[in-house]
C-alpha positions in Angstrom: 36.9 101.0 125.3 36.3 104.1 123.1 39.0 106.7 123.1 38.1 110.3 122.3 41.3 110.8 120.3 40.6 107.8 118.2 37.0 108.8 117.7 38.0 112.3 116.6 40.6 110.9 114.2 38.1 108.5 112.6 35.6 111.4 112.3 38.2 113.7 110.6 39.3 110.9 108.3 35.7 110.2 107.3 35.3 114.0 106.5 38.4 113.8 104.4 36.8 111.0 102.4 33.6 112.9 102.0 35.5 116.0 100.8 37.3 113.9 98.3 34.0 112.5 97.0 32.6 116.0 96.6 35.7 117.2 94.9 35.7 114.3 92.5 32.0 114.8 91.8 32.9 118.2 90.2 35.3 116.5 87.7 33.5 116.0 84.4 33.6 112.4 83.2 31.8 112.7 79.9 28.5 111.8 81.6 25.8 114.1 82.9 26.0 114.5 86.7 24.1 117.1 88.7 27.2 117.6 91.0 28.9 119.3 88.0 26.7 122.3 88.8 27.3 122.3 92.6 29.7 125.3 92.5 27.6 127.4 90.1 26.0 130.5 91.6 23.3 132.7 90.1 22.4 136.3 90.8 18.9 136.1 92.1 17.2 139.2 93.4 20.6 140.9 93.9 22.2 138.0 95.8 24.6 135.3 94.6 22.5 132.1 95.2 23.5 128.4 94.6 22.0 127.2 91.4 20.2 124.3 93.1 18.2 126.8 95.2 16.7 128.6 92.2 16.2 125.6 89.8 15.6 121.9 89.7 18.4 119.9 88.1 17.6 116.6 86.3 19.3 114.2 84.0 16.8 113.2 81.3 19.5 111.5 79.2 22.9 110.1 80.0 24.7 113.1 78.6 22.1 115.9 79.2 21.5 118.0 82.3 18.2 119.8 82.4 18.0 123.0 84.5 14.4 124.1 85.1 14.1 127.4 87.1 11.4 127.6 89.8 10.9 131.2 88.7 11.0 131.7 84.9 12.4 135.3 85.4 15.7 133.8 86.6 16.3 131.9 83.4 18.7 134.5 81.9 20.6 134.8 85.1 20.9 131.0 85.3 22.3 130.9 81.8 24.7 133.7 82.6 25.9 131.9 85.8 26.6 128.7 83.9 28.4 130.6 81.2 30.6 132.3 83.8 31.4 129.1 85.6 34.4 127.0 84.5 32.4 124.1 83.3 33.3 124.4 79.6 29.7 123.5 78.6 27.6 126.0 76.6 24.0 126.2 77.9 21.1 126.0 75.4 18.2 128.1 76.6 14.8 127.0 75.1 12.8 129.7 76.8 11.6 127.6 79.7 14.6 125.5 80.7 18.3 125.2 80.0 19.9 122.1 78.5 23.5 121.3 79.0 24.9 118.6 76.7 28.0 117.1 78.2 30.5 116.5 75.3 32.2 113.2 74.8 35.8 113.2 76.1 38.8 112.6 73.9 41.2 109.9 75.0 43.8 112.5 75.7 41.4 114.5 77.9 40.4 111.3 79.7 44.0 110.7 80.6 44.4 114.3 81.8 41.3 113.9 84.0 42.4 110.6 85.4 45.7 112.3 86.4 43.7 115.1 88.0 41.7 112.5 89.9 44.9 110.9 91.2 46.2 114.3 92.3 43.0 115.1 94.2 43.1 111.6 95.8 46.7 112.2 97.0 45.5 115.4 98.7 42.9 113.3 100.5 45.5 110.8 101.6 47.7 113.7 102.8 44.8 115.0 104.9 44.3 111.5 106.4 48.0 111.2 107.2 47.9 114.6 108.9 45.0 113.4 111.0 47.0 110.3 111.9 50.0 112.4 112.9 47.8 114.7 115.1 46.3 111.6 116.8 49.7 110.0 117.4 51.0 113.2 118.8 48.0 113.5 121.1 48.4 109.9 122.3 52.2 110.4 123.0 51.4 113.6 124.9 48.8 111.6 127.0 51.5 108.9 127.6 54.0 111.6 128.6 51.5 113.1 131.0 50.9 109.7 132.6 47.3 109.4 131.3 48.2 106.3 129.3 50.3 103.2 130.1 52.9 101.8 127.6 50.4 99.0 126.7 47.5 101.4 126.2 49.6 103.7 124.1 50.8 100.8 121.9 47.2 99.5 121.5 45.8 103.0 120.7 48.6 103.6 118.2 47.5 100.3 116.5 43.9 101.6 116.4 45.0 104.9 114.8 47.0 103.0 112.2 44.1 100.7 111.4 41.8 103.7 111.0 44.4 105.3 108.7 44.7 102.1 106.6 40.9 101.8 106.3 40.6 105.5 105.3 43.4 105.1 102.7 41.7 101.9 101.3 38.4 103.8 101.0 40.1 106.7 99.2 41.8 104.2 96.8 38.3 102.7 96.1 36.7 106.1 95.5 39.6 107.1 93.2 39.5 103.8 91.3 35.7 104.1 90.8 36.1 107.7 89.4 39.0 106.7 87.1 36.9 103.9 85.8 34.0 106.2 85.2 36.3 108.7 83.3 38.2 106.1 81.2 35.0 104.1 80.2 33.1 107.4 79.8 
């Protein structure tokens, strides 16, 4: 029997995993990845606009990101937006598109990034544990109000713990994959 508290907890845990994936996508791993530009905004007709709404982003080579504006008049603003972002990559404007060459990472920088990945992953695990605590509190409140029997409470607590364990395993896998990507570069 589905329980709304369990369903809500699983949904929130899934969102924490997705947020972690998005956050890790913005960490540069020495390879070209379009998600590196996900936070870049460009002034376009007086409004700050996400880069992916004013240009197509492609990866023609493993370490090159090609940004081709839909409107050539936006080229300089795109270049400026990339320069102002904290990417640490200098754009090369060829008059019709912008090339970003992702530099190779030093071993020391790889270790720093791997450490950063672990920190972000820990934040994801904290979010999952907070969801677990909220769900457990809601279940105990339901038990106290007489909505749940002792057995139902026990079984539902097991379900919450299983969902927490599954989410934690998923976060560990996402983290391990990103660390491998960074270290192997």
